[in-house]
N, C-alpha and C positions, 0 to 999 in steps of 0.2 A: 804448406802454402803460406806465404807471407802477404799480409794485407797492409798496404801503404795508407797511412792517414792522408786524407784529401783536404787540402786547405780550403778549397771552394765549397766543401760540404761542412766546414767548421768542425772537423773530426779531431778529437783529442782522446785517444784510447786509454781507458782506465787500466792501470797496472797494479794498483794496491788492492790486494785481495780483502784486506780488513775493511776497506771502504765499501766494497761490493756487498760484503756480509752485513754491514750496518744498514745499508740501504734496503736490502731484502728483508731484514728483520723489522724495518719500520712499516712494512706493508701488512695489511690484514690478509694473511695467506690463505684464508678460506674463501676468498672472493676471486673472481676472474681478474686476470692481469693482462694489460697490453703494454709491452715494452717498446719504447721509441728509440730507434737508432742503436741497436745492440752492438754494431761493429764486429769485434772479434769474440763477443760473448762473455766478457768479464763478469757481467751481472747475470746474464742469461743462465749460465751454468748453475748458479746457486738457486735460481727459481725452478729450474728443471729437476733439481735434486729434492724439491719439496713436493710430496705426494698430494698435499691439500691443494696446491696451486694447479697441478696437472688435472686433478679431479674437477676443480671449479672451471678451469679453462685458461689457456695461456697462448698468446699470439705475440709476434713481434712485427714491427714495421720498419723496413729498411729500404733505402734507395740506392745504396752503393753496390754495384755489381760484384766487386771483389769480395765484399763482406757477405753478400748473399751466397756466393759460391762456397766461401769458407764455412759458413753456418750450415749450409746444406750437406756438406761433406762431414762435418763434425757432429751435427745433430739431425740426422735424416728424417726424424719424425716431427721436427719442429715446424709449426705453421708460420710461414713467412709471408707477409703482405708487402709486395714490392711496389709500394706507392707512397708518395709523400703523406705524412700525417696530416698536413694542412689540407689535403684534398680528400681525405676520408670522410665518409658518412659515419660518424661515430655511433650513431644510434643503431646501426645495423650489424655491429661486430659481435655482440653477445646478447643472449636472451635476457639476462639480468644485469642490473647496475654493476659496474666494474671499476677497476683502478688503473691508473696510468703511471708508468715508472720509466725513468731513463736518465742517462747522462746527456742532457739536451744540448744541441748545437747552440752556441751563444748568439749566433747571428739571427736566429729565428725564435729565440726562447720566449720573447714577449708574444709573438704570433701564436706560439703553441699554447700559451696560457689563455689567450683570448679565444682560441678555437675550443679549448676545454670549456670555457664559460658558455659558449654557444650550445653546449651539450651537457649542461650541469644536471639535467634530469636523469642522464644515464651514467655519468661519471661521478662516483661517490667518493673518490679519493685520488690523491696524487702524491708520489714521492719522487722528487726530482733534483738534479744537480744543475745549478745555474751559475753564471758569474755572480760573485758575492754581492755586488752592487744591486743586481736585479732581485736576488733573493731577499735582501734587506728591504727593498721597496715593497715587495709582496706582503711581508709580515708586519710592516710598520703601521702604527696606530696614529690617530689624530693627535696633532701637536708635535709630531716628529718631523725632522727636516726631510726625511726620505718618503714621507707620507704623500701619496699622490693618486693619480688616476688608476693605476694598476692596483694599488692597495685597496681602494674602495670597491672596485669592480670584483676583485677576487673575494674579498671578505663579505660581499653581499651574499654569496652562496657557500663560502667555505671558511672554516676555522683554520687559520694559518699559523704554523709553528716553524721557527728556525731550528734545525737539528744540529748541524756541525759544519765546520770549515773543512775544506780539502785543499792542501797545498799543491802548487804547480808540479812538484816532482812526482806526484802520484800518477801523472799522465805521460803518454807518448804521442806527439811531442808535448813538452810542458807549455801550458798557456802562460801568457804574460801577467795573468791576474790570479788571485785566490778565488776558489769556487765555494759555493755554499749549498748545502742540501736542505730542502724544506719539505714539510709535510702539509698537505691540504686534506681536510676531512669535511665532507658535506654537512652543513648545518641544517636547521629545521626550517629556514626561510624558504618560501615557495612563491615565486613571482611568475607572471605571464611574460612571454617574450616581449610583448609590446611595452610592458612596464620596464623591463630591463633596458630596452633601447632608449626609452624616455629618460631613465636615470642616467644612462651612459652619456646622453647629450648634455644633461645638467652638469655632470661631473667634469666632462671635458671642457665645457664652456667656462666653468669657474677656475679650473686649474690651469687652463691656457693663459689666464691672466691672474695668477695666484697672488700677486702683490696687491691686487685691487679688492675692495670690499664688495660684498654681494650686491649692494645697491647699484653698483656700476656695471656688474657683469651680467645680471639677469633681467635687465629692463626689456629686452626683446621678447621675453617669454609671456605667453598668455597667463593671465591671472597674477601678474607680478605684484599688483597692488594688494593682493591677499597675503603676501609674505609677512609674518609677524615682525614688528619693528626690531626686536632684539636680534634677528638674523641679519638684518641689512648692514650692520656695522662689523660683521664678522668676515674673516677670510677663509677660503676653502680648507686650509690645513687644520683649522680648529673644529671642523665639523666631523662628527662620527658618521658611521655608515647609516645608522638610524636617522640622523639629521638629514642626510641626503635622501633617504626614503621619504621622509616627511615633506621635504622641499619638492620632490618630484610629484607627490600627490597634490600639493597645492598648485604647482605650476601647470599641471595637466589634469584639469578637473575631470572627474569621472573614473580615474584610475583607482584600483583597489590593490591592497598588498598581496592578495592571493588570486 
């Protein structure tokens, strides 16, 4: 059975076996795994070959009907969730914290990351392929040109590492951009959802006017006058994740880090 890549689904099927192997080896294989968008199973087959993954728990999430039929035929025992990842209740998939892996559709890659963040309590790691530009934003640190909203929000909960590039010819059809594989590993920070939402508002407010100093972007917030003077002349790209945590606590009196 031939599965046709669907442009409207952002499908670029991975052909390079060496890339699939490198991605699978970047996972902690003794933990449960959810694969997003397996397509024709380029990565799936390597995960199914690992007894530790099967013992811990392995599921895939796919919306393309052709891909589902192909996978059902090739891997009859594979558990396939035929629903969009963005619509899943990620807290109900496994009994223990798990990992997410995939060659993610570029058109919803940022949404996938934000959905992971909403469930950081149950997702302890991620290894994924993104458009290189997005991958670089995720791992960027303060002071860098690509450092922004996604960088801060992801690194609030995860240690992010850029693993390697993947050239267009590794896919069918070849995308027009280079891809990048990153790894996210849950850090020890523990915040309430209300704190995360408050920090998200601070981060988005400042980066939406990233050329302006904080004294101009944060005036509308409660307790603005309590911000230390040394912060007011800084711009958002110079602030570390911990700086944003401190600002959020100041601007939202009563919040705690845990």
